[in-house]
ZAMIDO-94433 format. One record per atom (N, C-alpha, C, O): residue in one letter; chain; atom name; x, y, z. Coordinates in nm, 3 decimals, decimal comma. Layout:
BEGIN
  residuo  cadena  atomo        x        y        z
        A       A     CA        X        Y        Z
...
% end
This chain:
BEGIN
  residuo  cadena  atomo        x        y        z
        M       A      N    0,032    0,124    3,988
        M       A     CA   -0,100    0,172    3,899
        M       A      C   -0,121   -0,008    3,830
        M       A      O   -0,050   -0,107    3,811
        E       A      N   -0,289    0,039    3,811
        E       A     CA   -0,324   -0,106    3,723
        E       A      C   -0,403    0,049    3,559
        E       A      O   -0,402    0,172    3,565
        V       A      N   -0,422    0,013    3,516
        V       A     CA   -0,490    0,082    3,353
        V       A      C   -0,537   -0,047    3,262
        V       A      O   -0,472   -0,151    3,270
        I       A      N   -0,627   -0,038    3,194
        I       A     CA   -0,665   -0,137    3,112
        I       A      C   -0,625   -0,075    2,956
        I       A      O   -0,666    0,028    2,902
        L       A      N   -0,541   -0,165    2,912
        L       A     CA   -0,515   -0,119    2,789
        L       A      C   -0,667   -0,109    2,643
        L       A      O   -0,751   -0,198    2,627
        K       A      N   -0,659    0,009    2,568
        K       A     CA   -0,750    0,000    2,480
        K       A      C   -0,707   -0,042    2,373
        K       A      O   -0,767   -0,127    2,308
        K       A      N   -0,564    0,025    2,324
        K       A     CA   -0,423   -0,031    2,197
        K       A      C   -0,345   -0,074    2,263
        K       A      O   -0,326   -0,051    2,382
        N       A      N   -0,275   -0,160    2,174
        N       A     CA   -0,166   -0,263    2,176
        N       A      C   -0,068   -0,125    2,195
        N       A      O   -0,049   -0,041    2,107
        V       A      N   -0,026   -0,123    2,296
        V       A     CA    0,118   -0,122    2,316
        V       A      C    0,277   -0,141    2,352
        V       A      O    0,317   -0,167    2,465
        D       A      N    0,359   -0,124    2,239
        D       A     CA    0,519   -0,146    2,206
        D       A      C    0,513   -0,212    2,346
        D       A      O    0,411   -0,173    2,402
        N       A      N    0,601   -0,319    2,443
        N       A     CA    0,625   -0,355    2,527
        N       A      C    0,591   -0,348    2,588
        N       A      O    0,682   -0,374    2,667
        L       A      N    0,486   -0,323    2,660
        L       A     CA    0,392   -0,323    2,745
        L       A      C    0,283   -0,474    2,757
        L       A      O    0,285   -0,581    2,819
        G       A      N    0,179   -0,394    2,644
        G       A     CA    0,086   -0,491    2,618
        G       A      C   -0,019   -0,489    2,506
        G       A      O   -0,005   -0,425    2,401
        Y       A      N   -0,128   -0,569    2,539
        Y       A     CA   -0,227   -0,564    2,424
        Y       A      C   -0,343   -0,540    2,428
        Y       A      O   -0,393   -0,508    2,536
        T       A      N   -0,401   -0,548    2,341
        T       A     CA   -0,582   -0,471    2,328
        T       A      C   -0,621   -0,592    2,471
        T       A      O   -0,602   -0,707    2,512
        N       A      N   -0,688   -0,460    2,501
        N       A     CA   -0,820   -0,478    2,676
        N       A      C   -0,687   -0,604    2,781
        N       A      O   -0,743   -0,708    2,815
        E       A      N   -0,615   -0,601    2,803
        E       A     CA   -0,549   -0,629    2,930
        E       A      C   -0,509   -0,549    2,999
        E       A      O   -0,442   -0,461    2,946
        V       A      N   -0,532   -0,544    3,161
        V       A     CA   -0,445   -0,488    3,248
        V       A      C   -0,360   -0,550    3,320
        V       A      O   -0,349   -0,657    3,379
        V       A      N   -0,285   -0,431    3,295
        V       A     CA   -0,141   -0,373    3,336
        V       A      C   -0,102   -0,314    3,461
        V       A      O   -0,184   -0,251    3,528
        S       A      N    0,033   -0,332    3,502
        S       A     CA    0,067   -0,215    3,604
        S       A      C    0,212   -0,108    3,533
        S       A      O    0,314   -0,116    3,464
        V       A      N    0,130   -0,015    3,606
        V       A     CA    0,212    0,057    3,530
        V       A      C    0,284    0,188    3,666
        V       A      O    0,250    0,185    3,784
        K       A      N    0,384    0,289    3,604
        K       A     CA    0,434    0,320    3,722
        K       A      C    0,263    0,492    3,643
        K       A      O    0,207    0,533    3,541
        P       A      N    0,272    0,509    3,782
        P       A     CA    0,182    0,642    3,792
        P       A      C    0,167    0,757    3,667
        P       A      O    0,068    0,786    3,601
        G       A      N    0,348    0,825    3,658
        G       A     CA    0,380    0,915    3,596
        G       A      C    0,359    0,845    3,436
        G       A      O    0,300    0,904    3,346
        Y       A      N    0,428    0,688    3,420
        Y       A     CA    0,348    0,669    3,245
        Y       A      C    0,217    0,643    3,227
        Y       A      O    0,193    0,650    3,106
        G       A      N    0,128    0,617    3,285
        G       A     CA    0,011    0,618    3,312
        G       A      C   -0,094    0,751    3,338
        G       A      O   -0,171    0,792    3,252
        R       A      N   -0,086    0,791    3,430
        R       A     CA   -0,120    0,972    3,394
        R       A      C   -0,132    1,048    3,319
        R       A      O   -0,227    1,121    3,288
        N       A      N    0,053    1,030    3,254
        N       A     CA    0,101    1,152    3,140
        N       A      C    0,089    1,105    3,035
        N       A      O    0,042    1,185    2,954
        F       A      N    0,119    0,964    2,977
        F       A     CA    0,077    0,921    2,877
        F       A      C   -0,030    0,774    2,805
        F       A      O   -0,083    0,746    2,697
        L       A      N   -0,023    0,746    2,870
        L       A     CA   -0,107    0,626    2,824
        L       A      C   -0,248    0,666    2,816
        L       A      O   -0,310    0,647    2,711
        I       A      N   -0,310    0,723    2,924
        I       A     CA   -0,473    0,759    2,945
        I       A      C   -0,472    0,935    2,839
        I       A      O   -0,534    0,932    2,733
        P       A      N   -0,410    1,054    2,875
        P       A     CA   -0,402    1,180    2,810
        P       A      C   -0,419    1,087    2,640
        P       A      O   -0,534    1,062    2,604
        Q       A      N   -0,327    1,052    2,568
        Q       A     CA   -0,266    0,944    2,486
        Q       A      C   -0,431    0,864    2,419
        Q       A      O   -0,439    0,891    2,299
        G       A      N   -0,587    0,755    2,481
        G       A     CA   -0,637    0,766    2,445
        G       A      C   -0,525    0,599    2,423
        G       A      O   -0,508    0,554    2,310
        Y       A      N   -0,472    0,542    2,530
        Y       A     CA   -0,406    0,402    2,454
        Y       A      C   -0,473    0,303    2,578
        Y       A      O   -0,498    0,185    2,552
        A       A      N   -0,497    0,352    2,703
        A       A     CA   -0,556    0,332    2,841
        A       A      C   -0,659    0,366    2,924
        A       A      O   -0,688    0,486    2,913
        T       A      N   -0,695    0,335    2,967
        T       A     CA   -0,825    0,398    3,124
        T       A      C   -0,783    0,331    3,230
        T       A      O   -0,702    0,239    3,218
        L       A      N   -0,843    0,375    3,371
        L       A     CA   -0,771    0,368    3,474
        L       A      C   -0,809    0,264    3,519
        L       A      O   -0,928    0,292    3,508
        A       A      N   -0,811    0,133    3,577
        A       A     CA   -0,850    0,010    3,697
        A       A      C   -0,950    0,065    3,773
        A       A      O   -0,913    0,047    3,889
        T       A      N   -1,024    0,103    3,773
        T       A     CA   -1,094    0,096    3,922
        T       A      C   -1,178   -0,016    3,972
        T       A      O   -1,148   -0,114    3,904
        A       A      N   -1,251   -0,040    4,042
        A       A     CA   -1,304   -0,156    4,069
        A       A      C   -1,432   -0,194    3,963
        A       A      O   -1,463   -0,308    3,928
        S       A      N   -1,516   -0,032    3,911
        S       A     CA   -1,626   -0,080    3,859
        S       A      C   -1,589   -0,133    3,750
        S       A      O   -1,649   -0,224    3,694
        A       A      N   -1,419   -0,046    3,685
        A       A     CA   -1,409   -0,080    3,560
        A       A      C   -1,347   -0,210    3,516
        A       A      O   -1,371   -0,269    3,411
        K       A      N   -1,265   -0,245    3,611
        K       A     CA   -1,305   -0,418    3,607
        K       A      C   -1,345   -0,510    3,626
        K       A      O   -1,282   -0,614    3,607
        K       A      N   -1,446   -0,509    3,665
        K       A     CA   -1,624   -0,515    3,645
        K       A      C   -1,638   -0,539    3,544
        K       A      O   -1,618   -0,647    3,488
        A       A      N   -1,687   -0,406    3,487
        A       A     CA   -1,695   -0,467    3,345
        A       A      C   -1,630   -0,527    3,252
        A       A      O   -1,679   -0,619    3,186
        H       A      N   -1,508   -0,480    3,235
        H       A     CA   -1,386   -0,509    3,164
        H       A      C   -1,428   -0,683    3,143
        H       A      O   -1,444   -0,743    3,037
        E       A      N   -1,438   -0,730    3,272
        E       A     CA   -1,477   -0,895    3,307
        E       A      C   -1,589   -0,936    3,210
        E       A      O   -1,576   -1,026    3,127
        E       A      N   -1,725   -0,845    3,233
        E       A     CA   -1,802   -0,909    3,143
        E       A      C   -1,783   -0,845    3,004
        E       A      O   -1,872   -0,890    2,932
        I       A      N   -1,729   -0,784    2,957
        I       A     CA   -1,686   -0,775    2,776
        I       A      C   -1,629   -0,901    2,787
        I       A      O   -1,684   -1,001    2,741
        M       A      N   -1,485   -0,904    2,865
        M       A     CA   -1,411   -1,080    2,817
        M       A      C   -1,463   -1,160    2,765
        M       A      O   -1,458   -1,209    2,651
        R       A      N   -1,547   -1,186    2,901
        R       A     CA   -1,619   -1,338    2,885
        R       A      C   -1,733   -1,307    2,771
        R       A      O   -1,738   -1,401    2,692
        Q       A      N   -1,820   -1,211    2,742
        Q       A     CA   -1,855   -1,204    2,578
        Q       A      C   -1,769   -1,210    2,460
        Q       A      O   -1,817   -1,213    2,347
        K       A      N   -1,663   -1,210    2,479
        K       A     CA   -1,546   -1,139    2,328
        K       A      C   -1,477   -1,327    2,325
        K       A      O   -1,462   -1,379    2,214
        S       A      N   -1,445   -1,403    2,443
        S       A     CA   -1,410   -1,544    2,463
        S       A      C   -1,419   -1,605    2,336
        S       A      O   -1,320   -1,636    2,270
        H       A      N   -1,590   -1,631    2,285
        H       A     CA   -1,610   -1,679    2,184
        H       A      C   -1,540   -1,639    2,054
        H       A      O   -1,485   -1,684    1,953
        K       A      N   -1,569   -1,553    2,104
        K       A     CA   -1,515   -1,415    1,914
        K       A      C   -1,346   -1,480    1,897
        K       A      O   -1,287   -1,516    1,795
        D       A      N   -1,317   -1,478    1,990
        D       A     CA   -1,137   -1,462    1,984
        D       A      C   -1,101   -1,626    1,923
        D       A      O   -1,001   -1,632    1,851
        S       A      N   -1,155   -1,719    1,942
        S       A     CA   -1,092   -1,786    1,834
        S       A      C   -1,101   -1,786    1,695
        S       A      O   -1,029   -1,820    1,600
        K       A      N   -1,264   -1,714    1,720
        K       A     CA   -1,279   -1,757    1,549
        K       A      C   -1,174   -1,650    1,452
        K       A      O   -1,170   -1,652    1,329
        I       A      N   -1,088   -1,555    1,546
        I       A     CA   -1,005   -1,478    1,508
        I       A      C   -0,889   -1,522    1,500
        I       A      O   -0,851   -1,576    1,396
        L       A      N   -0,820   -1,512    1,592
        L       A     CA   -0,698   -1,670    1,607
        L       A      C   -0,679   -1,786    1,488
        L       A      O   -0,581   -1,837    1,432
        A       A      N   -0,771   -1,795    1,482
        A       A     CA   -0,826   -1,901    1,352
        A       A      C   -0,780   -1,810    1,223
        A       A      O   -0,677   -1,847    1,167
        E       A      N   -0,845   -1,698    1,171
        E       A     CA   -0,853   -1,607    1,096
        E       A      C   -0,663   -1,582    1,083
        E       A      O   -0,598   -1,629    0,989
        A       A      N   -0,631   -1,540    1,141
        A       A     CA   -0,501   -1,497    1,174
        A       A      C   -0,403   -1,578    1,138
        A       A      O   -0,312   -1,556    1,059
        Q       A      N   -0,441   -1,738    1,243
        Q       A     CA   -0,335   -1,825    1,139
        Q       A      C   -0,319   -1,821    1,012
        Q       A      O   -0,219   -1,797    0,944
        E       A      N   -0,466   -1,857    0,973
        E       A     CA   -0,448   -1,831    0,815
        E       A      C   -0,402   -1,759    0,734
        E       A      O   -0,368   -1,791    0,620
        L       A      N   -0,393   -1,617    0,804
        L       A     CA   -0,351   -1,538    0,731
        L       A      C   -0,209   -1,529    0,714
        L       A      O   -0,164   -1,487    0,608
        A       A      N   -0,115   -1,573    0,836
        A       A     CA   -0,009   -1,623    0,881
        A       A      C    0,071   -1,680    0,771
        A       A      O    0,179   -1,644    0,723
        T       A      N   -0,040   -1,817    0,731
        T       A     CA    0,012   -1,936    0,640
        T       A      C    0,008   -1,875    0,501
        T       A      O    0,058   -1,935    0,406
        K       A      N   -0,054   -1,753    0,488
        K       A     CA   -0,084   -1,697    0,321
        K       A      C    0,069   -1,592    0,361
        K       A      O    0,170   -1,654    0,326
        I       A      N    0,085   -1,527    0,390
        I       A     CA    0,196   -1,455    0,393
        I       A      C    0,338   -1,558    0,464
        I       A      O    0,389   -1,571    0,353
        E       A      N    0,381   -1,592    0,505
        E       A     CA    0,461   -1,690    0,480
        E       A      C    0,575   -1,766    0,348
        E       A      O    0,692   -1,797    0,325
        G       A      N    0,444   -1,766    0,296
        G       A     CA    0,494   -1,844    0,140
        G       A      C    0,491   -1,757    0,037
        G       A      O    0,519   -1,800   -0,075
        S       A      N    0,444   -1,571    0,061
        S       A     CA    0,424   -1,502   -0,026
        S       A      C    0,604   -1,407   -0,013
        S       A      O    0,667   -1,379    0,089
        T       A      N    0,643   -1,380   -0,166
        T       A     CA    0,757   -1,332   -0,163
        T       A      C    0,634   -1,145   -0,223
        T       A      O    0,524   -1,137   -0,277
        V       A      N    0,724   -1,049   -0,180
        V       A     CA    0,631   -0,910   -0,249
        V       A      C    0,746   -0,871   -0,293
        V       A      O    0,862   -0,892   -0,257
        K       A      N    0,689   -0,798   -0,396
        K       A     CA    0,812   -0,676   -0,487
        K       A      C    0,714   -0,541   -0,401
        K       A      O    0,603   -0,510   -0,360
        I       A      N    0,849   -0,497   -0,416
        I       A     CA    0,820   -0,338   -0,393
        I       A      C    0,873   -0,254   -0,514
        I       A      O    0,994   -0,243   -0,532
        I       A      N    0,810   -0,213   -0,571
        I       A     CA    0,936   -0,083   -0,728
        I       A      C    0,860    0,057   -0,722
        I       A      O    0,747    0,101   -0,738
        T       A      N    1,012    0,108   -0,685
        T       A     CA    1,035    0,236   -0,661
        T       A      C    1,164    0,264   -0,722
        T       A      O    1,246    0,175   -0,741
        K       A      N    1,186    0,387   -0,754
        K       A     CA    1,281    0,493   -0,914
        K       A      C    1,384    0,450   -0,761
        K       A      O    1,354    0,453   -0,642
        A       A      N    1,563    0,398   -0,860
        A       A     CA    1,681    0,403   -0,836
        A       A      C    1,747    0,463   -0,886
        A       A      O    1,728    0,498   -1,002
        G       A      N    1,843    0,497   -0,821
        G       A     CA    1,985    0,591   -0,915
        G       A      C    2,036    0,439   -0,973
        G       A      O    1,974    0,334   -0,960
        E       A      N    2,164    0,456   -1,038
        E       A     CA    2,221    0,336   -1,074
        E       A      C    2,301    0,295   -1,009
        E       A      O    2,242    0,189   -0,990
        K       A      N    2,395    0,284   -0,950
        K       A     CA    2,389    0,203   -0,843
        K       A      C    2,316    0,110   -0,709
        K       A      O    2,359    0,055   -0,607
        G       A      N    2,205    0,124   -0,763
        G       A     CA    2,114    0,054   -0,634
        G       A      C    2,094    0,143   -0,537
        G       A      O    2,032    0,095   -0,442
        K       A      N    2,136    0,301   -0,520
        K       A     CA    2,035    0,309   -0,420
        K       A      C    1,911    0,374   -0,475
        K       A      O    1,896    0,422   -0,587
        I       A      N    1,791    0,360   -0,334
        I       A     CA    1,677    0,434   -0,418
        I       A      C    1,650    0,517   -0,370
        I       A      O    1,696    0,524   -0,255
        F       A      N    1,540    0,663   -0,426
        F       A     CA    1,526    0,757   -0,320
        F       A      C    1,425    0,817   -0,296
        F       A      O    1,317    0,854   -0,340
        G       A      N    1,529    0,815   -0,161
        G       A     CA    1,363    0,823   -0,029
        G       A      C    1,415    0,686    0,013
        G       A      O    1,525    0,642   -0,023
        S       A      N    1,346    0,633    0,077
        S       A     CA    1,316    0,470    0,128
        S       A      C    1,239    0,436    0,158
        S       A      O    1,151    0,520    0,176
        V       A      N    1,211    0,320    0,182
        V       A     CA    1,107    0,166    0,167
        V       A      C    1,016    0,184    0,320
        V       A      O    1,092    0,218    0,411
        N       A      N    0,938    0,174    0,344
        N       A     CA    0,850    0,220    0,475
        N       A      C    0,776    0,126    0,534
        N       A      O    0,815    0,015    0,498
        T       A      N    0,712    0,123    0,588
        T       A     CA    0,608    0,034    0,606
        T       A      C    0,443    0,031    0,560
        T       A      O    0,354   -0,052    0,580
        V       A      N    0,446    0,195    0,472
        V       A     CA    0,315    0,233    0,406
        V       A      C    0,316    0,123    0,249
        V       A      O    0,230    0,062    0,185
        Q       A      N    0,433    0,138    0,240
        Q       A     CA    0,454    0,090    0,095
        Q       A      C    0,438   -0,062    0,076
        Q       A      O    0,373   -0,126   -0,007
        L       A      N    0,533   -0,110    0,197
        L       A     CA    0,429   -0,212    0,198
        L       A      C    0,339   -0,313    0,237
        L       A      O    0,332   -0,435    0,223
        S       A      N    0,246   -0,193    0,310
        S       A     CA    0,097   -0,259    0,343
        S       A      C    0,018   -0,220    0,167
        S       A      O   -0,079   -0,295    0,154
        D       A      N    0,028   -0,164    0,091
        D       A     CA    0,012   -0,102   -0,041
        D       A      C    0,051   -0,226   -0,112
        D       A      O   -0,034   -0,283   -0,181
        A       A      N    0,178   -0,276   -0,101
        A       A     CA    0,206   -0,394   -0,233
        A       A      C    0,156   -0,465   -0,129
        A       A      O    0,039   -0,483   -0,166
        L       A      N    0,167   -0,513   -0,032
        L       A     CA    0,075   -0,660    0,043
        L       A      C   -0,103   -0,659   -0,013
        L       A      O   -0,157   -0,752   -0,072
        K       A      N   -0,179   -0,507    0,031
        K       A     CA   -0,266   -0,528   -0,109
        K       A      C   -0,286   -0,510   -0,216
        K       A      O   -0,398   -0,478   -0,255
        A       A      N   -0,173   -0,525   -0,303
        A       A     CA   -0,220   -0,541   -0,406
        A       A      C   -0,192   -0,739   -0,421
        A       A      O   -0,253   -0,826   -0,482
        E       A      N   -0,077   -0,741   -0,336
        E       A     CA   -0,141   -0,953   -0,349
        E       A      C   -0,249   -0,907   -0,325
        E       A      O   -0,202   -0,808   -0,269
        G       A      N   -0,368   -0,889   -0,318
        G       A     CA   -0,550   -0,921   -0,158
        G       A      C   -0,472   -0,974   -0,023
        G       A      O   -0,531   -1,074    0,019
        I       A      N   -0,366   -0,942    0,052
        I       A     CA   -0,365   -0,974    0,203
        I       A      C   -0,322   -0,808    0,274
        I       A      O   -0,222   -0,737    0,268
        D       A      N   -0,482   -0,795    0,353
        D       A     CA   -0,475   -0,634    0,340
        D       A      C   -0,468   -0,676    0,518
        D       A      O   -0,535   -0,748    0,592
        I       A      N   -0,319   -0,566    0,537
        I       A     CA   -0,226   -0,569    0,631
        I       A      C   -0,225   -0,453    0,672
        I       A      O   -0,169   -0,377    0,593
        D       A      N   -0,292   -0,372    0,828
        D       A     CA   -0,247   -0,226    0,859
        D       A      C   -0,118   -0,208    0,913
        D       A      O   -0,062   -0,265    1,007
        R       A      N   -0,083   -0,126    0,843
        R       A     CA    0,016   -0,090    0,822
        R       A      C    0,100   -0,086    0,992
        R       A      O    0,218   -0,111    1,017
        K       A      N    0,004   -0,048    1,077
        K       A     CA    0,111   -0,027    1,247
        K       A      C    0,070   -0,166    1,232
        K       A      O   -0,046   -0,162    1,273
        S       A      N    0,091   -0,271    1,202
        S       A     CA    0,090   -0,355    1,269
        S       A      C    0,238   -0,487    1,147
        S       A      O    0,246   -0,610    1,135
        L       A      N    0,319   -0,374    1,088
        L       A     CA    0,418   -0,442    1,007
        L       A      C    0,506   -0,352    1,118
        L       A      O    0,490   -0,241    1,167
        K       A      N    0,603   -0,453    1,132
        K       A     CA    0,763   -0,403    1,123
        K       A      C    0,852   -0,430    1,055
        K       A      O    0,882   -0,548    1,075
        I       A      N    0,937   -0,367    0,953
        I       A     CA    1,071   -0,391    0,901
        I       A      C    1,148   -0,398    0,975
        I       A      O    1,153   -0,310    1,061
        K       A      N    1,237   -0,499    0,976
        K       A     CA    1,352   -0,520    0,950
        K       A      C    1,488   -0,442    0,923
        K       A      O    1,533   -0,406    0,815
        D       A      N    1,545   -0,425    1,055
        D       A     CA    1,709   -0,306    0,945
        D       A      C    1,645   -0,214    0,817
        D       A      O    1,669   -0,208    0,697
        E       A      N    1,545   -0,142    0,911
        E       A     CA    1,474    0,038    0,815
        E       A      C    1,541    0,085    0,922
        E       A      O    1,551    0,050    1,039
        P       A      N    1,602    0,209    0,828
        P       A     CA    1,569    0,233    0,694
        P       A      C    1,590    0,128    0,585
        P       A      O    1,687    0,053    0,597
        I       A      N    1,496    0,115    0,467
        I       A     CA    1,561    0,127    0,345
        I       A      C    1,567    0,171    0,277
        I       A      O    1,488    0,258    0,239
        R       A      N    1,670    0,131    0,223
        R       A     CA    1,762    0,261    0,092
        R       A      C    1,829    0,196   -0,005
        R       A      O    1,932    0,252   -0,044
        E       A      N    1,780    0,021   -0,090
        E       A     CA    1,937    0,024   -0,174
        E       A      C    1,828   -0,090   -0,199
        E       A      O    1,758   -0,127   -0,104
        I       A      N    1,812   -0,150   -0,332
        I       A     CA    1,775   -0,220   -0,397
        I       A      C    1,784   -0,409   -0,321
        I       A      O    1,895   -0,462   -0,322
        G       A      N    1,707   -0,461   -0,284
        G       A     CA    1,766   -0,595   -0,234
        G       A      C    1,661   -0,648   -0,208
        G       A      O    1,568   -0,631   -0,287
        T       A      N    1,636   -0,759   -0,046
        T       A     CA    1,590   -0,855   -0,038
        T       A      C    1,593   -0,845    0,126
        T       A      O    1,700   -0,859    0,186
        Y       A      N    1,456   -0,818    0,201
        Y       A     CA    1,480   -0,740    0,327
        Y       A      C    1,350   -0,851    0,400
        Y       A      O    1,271   -0,914    0,329
        E       A      N    1,350   -0,854    0,491
        E       A     CA    1,285   -0,918    0,603
        E       A      C    1,128   -0,837    0,675
        E       A      O    1,142   -0,721    0,637
        A       A      N    1,078   -0,839    0,705
        A       A     CA    0,994   -0,763    0,789
        A       A      C    0,819   -0,922    0,909
        A       A      O    0,773   -1,033    0,883
        T       A      N    0,808   -0,869    0,969
        T       A     CA    0,729   -0,926    1,040
        T       A      C    0,596   -0,867    1,062
        T       A      O    0,585   -0,747    1,085
        A       A      N    0,501   -0,942    1,057
        A       A     CA    0,384   -0,856    1,055
        A       A      C    0,312   -0,904    1,191
        A       A      O    0,318   -1,027    1,195
        N       A      N    0,240   -0,847    1,311
        N       A     CA    0,171   -0,888    1,441
        N       A      C    0,028   -0,933    1,384
        N       A      O   -0,069   -0,858    1,389
        L       A      N    0,026   -1,039    1,340
        L       A     CA   -0,102   -1,022    1,346
        L       A      C   -0,231   -1,006    1,434
        L       A      O   -0,325   -0,928    1,415
        H       A      N   -0,213   -1,106    1,546
        H       A     CA   -0,269   -1,078    1,676
        H       A      C   -0,143   -1,175    1,827
        H       A      O   -0,041   -1,244    1,822
        K       A      N   -0,216   -1,131    1,916
        K       A     CA   -0,102   -1,129    2,007
        K       A      C   -0,071   -1,251    2,002
        K       A      O    0,028   -1,230    1,931
        D       A      N   -0,068   -1,406    2,021
        D       A     CA   -0,038   -1,487    1,960
        D       A      C    0,024   -1,560    1,845
        D       A      O    0,068   -1,675    1,855
        V       A      N    0,025   -1,460    1,691
        V       A     CA    0,053   -1,522    1,569
        V       A      C    0,106   -1,399    1,526
        V       A      O    0,047   -1,291    1,522
        K       A      N    0,252   -1,433    1,484
        K       A     CA    0,326   -1,358    1,439
        K       A      C    0,355   -1,414    1,308
        K       A      O    0,354   -1,534    1,281
        A       A      N    0,387   -1,291    1,208
        A       A     CA    0,448   -1,405    1,072
        A       A      C    0,533   -1,291    1,030
        A       A      O    0,510   -1,171    1,035
        T       A      N    0,661   -1,372    0,977
        T       A     CA    0,747   -1,326    0,961
        T       A      C    0,769   -1,360    0,762
        T       A      O    0,773   -1,473    0,714
        F       A      N    0,783   -1,209    0,667
        F       A     CA    0,818   -1,281    0,569
        F       A      C    0,890   -1,198    0,507
        F       A      O    0,929   -1,105    0,578
        S       A      N    0,937   -1,195    0,353
        S       A     CA    1,038   -1,123    0,329
        S       A      C    0,957   -1,081    0,222
        S       A      O    0,850   -1,135    0,194
        F       A      N    1,021   -0,956    0,143
        F       A     CA    1,026   -0,853    0,025
        F       A      C    1,116   -0,817   -0,023
        F       A      O    1,227   -0,810    0,029
        E       A      N    1,078   -0,778   -0,161
        E       A     CA    1,182   -0,751   -0,277
        E       A      C    1,169   -0,595   -0,310
        E       A      O    1,087   -0,568   -0,398
        V       A      N    1,230   -0,500   -0,256
        V       A     CA    1,244   -0,367   -0,324
        V       A      C    1,342   -0,352   -0,498
        V       A      O    1,465   -0,358   -0,503
        V       A      N    1,266   -0,335   -0,599
        V       A     CA    1,320   -0,347   -0,714
        V       A      C    1,324   -0,176   -0,766
        V       A      O    1,274   -0,085   -0,700
        G       A      N    1,373   -0,165   -0,856
        G       A     CA    1,468   -0,036   -0,882
        G       A      C    1,372   -0,041   -1,048
        G       A      O    1,345   -0,134   -1,124
        E       A      N    1,347    0,088   -1,049
        E       A     CA    1,210    0,099   -1,189
        E       A      C    1,352    0,115   -1,286
        E       A      O    1,342    0,129   -1,408
% end
């Protein structure tokens, strides 16, 4: 079964890609959740026309993503949180706090495109995260969790 992805799906593909999936996965998960549409002949023709029109915009978006990646990789973000005496923090640090800390630095990245390595973060220290900025551009950067 072929579907056209409306959103990025981990381990499957990126937005506007035509991918083959098992029929149950497509009918029971991707289509009802709004991640994909069925790739019929007419849908494929419409999709090709849309992709032709978007092709010149993609080069601009790719350049912006690469510029943002160089900006991110050179920075270290600090996340301030409450912590106990032995360095354990209350709760955990997740992509929401990381996204907010990046916004404070002037870098606007959606939390859904961030992946924290070795999640969950429950102690003070320095950790790594990856930002998926474009299907061809990924930036790895470090962030520091500091206690109050």
